[in-house]
N, C-alpha and C positions, 0 to 999 in steps of 0.2 A: 606246740608253738611253733609258728612260721619264721622264715629266717629273717621278716623284717622287724620282728618283734623281740625276736630272741638276746640283739645285742642292748636294747633297749632294757629289757629284763636284768640282764647282767650289771648293770649299770645300776638301776635303781634299787637293786635288791641285793642284800649284803651276802655274801658265799655261805659262811652259817647257816642262814635262812634259809637259802637255795637248798642248801643239802636236807635240811629237814624236810621241806617241801616236795624234793626229789625221792627221798628214801618212803615220806608217808605215800605218795604217788605210785611208786614201786610197789609196795606192798600191796597196796591193793590189786594191782596189776597181776601180780604172782597167785595171790588168790583167786582172784576172778579167773585168771588162766586155767588152773588144774581143778577148780570147782566145775569147770564147762569139759572136761573131760570125761569119759565113762572110767568108774573105778578101777578096772583091768588096764588101763593105759598109764595108772600112776602108779610107782614102784612103793617099796616100805620107806628108799631114804628119802624121796619126797614128799611122803606123807609126815615124815617124821618134821622136815622142817615148815611143813605147811600148820602143823600144830603147836609149833613152835611159833610160829606168826603169829595164830589168833593172840596173843599175850604180849607177845615183843617188838619192836622196831626194827627194821631191815639192818641185819649186820653183815660183814665180808664173812663171818664164820655165823650163821647163825645155829648156832646151838647152847646149850647151857654153860659149857665150860668156857665161852668168851668172858664171864665173869668171873674165873677165876684169877685173872692177871690184871692187877692195877699198876698204873705207874707209882703209885704212892707207895708202894712194897719193893721200887727197886732203888736200889742204894748204887748212887755213883761214885766212884775214887777219881783223885787227881795224880797223874805221875810227875812231878815237878822236874823232873829229868826230860823229859818228852814234851812237857808241855801240853798233855794230851789226857782226856779223861778214857776211863775203863768202866766196863761192870766185873764182875767173876761169874763164870759160866764153868759150874763144876769146879770151883776152885781156879780157873785157870783167865789170865786176863784176857777180856774181848776188848780192843780199843774202838773208839769212834772218831770221827772227822775233828781236826783240832779246832774248827769254826763252832762245833755244836755246842750247845750249852746242855747243862745238867736235865732240864725240863724234857728238852726234845730227843736226850739220849733214855730219859726215863721212858717216855713216850715209844718211842722206836722198839726199846727192847721188851717192852711188856708186851708189843706188837710179835716180833720173833717168836717169844716165848708162847705165845698163844697159838701161830702159826705151827707150831713142832709139837703142841701137844698131841698126847697119843690118840686122841678123837679127831685130830683134824684132817681134813681133807686133801691140807696141805702138808702135811707129815712127809718127808721124802722116805724115810725108812719105814719099814713092816715086820713083824716077827719071821715073814719068809722073805726078806728083802732086807739084806741088810748088808754093810761094807765091812770086807772080812781081811785078815791080816795079812793075806797075798794080795790084796786089791790096791791098784795103784789109780787113782780119782784123780779125774778132769773136773773142777768146781767152775763151772762156766757161767758167768754172772755171779761173782763170789761175794761182790758188796763188801759189807764186813765180814765174813766169813764164820759167821756162827754154826753153819753147818759143818764144816771144813776142822773147826775147832773140836765141835762135838766127836770127831770120828778121829782125831790125830793121833790117837794112842792107839788105835786099833788095826790102821791102816798101814800100807807098806811107803807111801810116797802117795802126795797131793800136787798136783798143777793147780794153780789158783789163776781164773782169767779174769780180769778187771780193769778197764780204760780209765776210770775217773782216777786221776790224781790223787785226790783226797783221799779215796779210800786207798789207793796204794801206801801211801804214807801208813795209815792203819794198821793195813793187812801187815807191811813190815814189822811193827810192833808188837801185834799179836800173835807172829808167828818168829817172831827172832829165839825164841827157845828150841826151837826145831830146823836150825839151818837145812841139817843134811836131808829133812824128809820132803820141805816144802821150796817149790819153786813158783815164784809170781811171774804172770807173762802180762804185762801192761799193752795188752791188744784186745779190739774185739775180736771176736770169733765169725765170721762173716764170708760170704761166697765169693772173695776175693783179697788179692794181697798187696799191701803196699805198707807206709811207716805205721799206721795205727790199726790195719787190719790183717786177719789172717785166716786163712782156708784150716779147719782142724785138721783136714788131711795132709795139708802140707807140715804143720806141727808135728804128724804122726808118723811122716818120713824119717824124723831123726829121733823120736820118743813113741816108740812101737810097744812100749810096756802096759799102754791104759788099758783097765778092764773096767771102770766105771766111769758114767760119765752123769753129772747132775746139771741140769740144763735149767736156768731160772732167767730169762733177758726180756722180759716185758713186751711178749708179742712177737720176737724174733725168733722163735722157736724153729719153725719152718727152715728158715735160712740156716740157722745152726745146722740142722739135720741134712741139708743139702750140701754142705761144708763138708760130712764126715760119708761121702759116698764110695770113697776109697778104703775108708777104713771098716764097713758097714759090707763091702762087699768082699773081702777073704775069710769073712767067716770066722772068723776068731770069738771065743766066749767073751761076752760081755754083757755089763748090766747099765740100764738108763732109768735115773728118776727125771722125767721130763715136763714140767708146767704144760696146763692146759685150760688155763680160767681166762687169760687174757683177752681172747676172741671167741665170738660166739661158734665158729663152727672147729676150733682147734683140737677137741678131742676125739673127732670122727677121722679128720684128716691127717694128722699127725700118728693116729694108732694105724691106718691102713700105710702110712708111710714104713713104719716099723715094722708091719705084718709083711709086708713084702721082701723085706729083707732078714724074713724066717725068724722073727722075735716075736716070742710069746707076750702077750701085753695085755696088762690087768689095771683097772682105775682104780684110786684111791678110793674110799669110802666115804660117802655124803656127797657134798657140795657147796661151792660157795655164791656168794651173790656179789659180783664184781661191779659194783654199781657205779664206781669212776669211769665205767666203759661208758662212752655217749652212745655207742653204736649198738648197746644191748637190747636184747630183742627175745620173744619167745622161743624156748620156754623159760630162760632168764636162769637156771640152775645150771652152774657151769662144776665139772669135774675139777678137783683143783690139780690133779697131776694123774699122769699114768706112769705105770713099772713094768720095763721091759726088761726080757731075760732072752738071751741065745746061749746056749752050752756047744 
C-alpha cells in the first residue's frame, strides 16, 4: 500500500479489522517465504511454526501454549488502602497502574504468563540459566516487575529501572515487603546522563555488585548495551537476558556485540512473530531473546 493511500485506509478501516487483515496477509507471506526455501535452509524451530500456521492465525507466540492462558481465569483483587488493583503471582501481590481497570489487568497478566511459559521464546530464564542466591540483578525495563517478583526470594538484591511514574507507584507497592533487597531507580538507562537518563556505567560506578542484567526496553536494547561498555570491559562474571524480538536485525547485531566482549551467547528456543512492528520483513520470525554468560 503506497504512502498516499495508507492514511485513508487507517481512517476508513477500524483498527480491529486492520489487525485481522494484517495477520491474514502476514500469515500468507510467512508460509510462502519458507515454502520457497530449500528444505535444508529451514530449521526445526521454523518448521514447527509453519506447521502451527497451517491451522492457526498469526500470534505473537505461534505455539499451542498460547491457548493455555485466558484473561477469564485471572482473578484481580483490590487494595483499599492503596486504591490499587493487583493479582497474586506465586502468592505474592503484583500491583498494576492505578488507572488500569480489571479487564485491562486480566488481559495484561494473561499475556505476562504466556510470555514466561516454560516453552516461550520470551522466557528470561532456563534450566541452565538461572538467577541464583548470590546474584545482584539489574532489571532494566522493569514495567510491572513480574520478572523480579518471580525471583525476589532467590536472589541477593534487585535494582529496578523504570521511568514511567505510574509503574513506579505500582512497583513500590509490589516490593514493599522487601525494602532491604530492592532499590527502584526512576530513570531510563541510555547513552547519556541527565535528570531522567543515566548510563549504566555511571550507575555501576557506585553499585559494582551487579551480576545479572535483564534488558527488555522496547527496541532500545543496543543503546543499553552501549551504556555498559565500562562494565563489560572489566571482565567480571556476568549473566544477561536480552530481548531481541523488537527489530529485524537485533539478534544478529546484539549477539555480535556481546561476543566481542567475551560472552558465550545462546538464543532462546523458538521464535516470535512481532506483527506490531511495521518494519517487519523476511524471514519474519525473530528469536525472543538471547542469554549471555561470561565467567
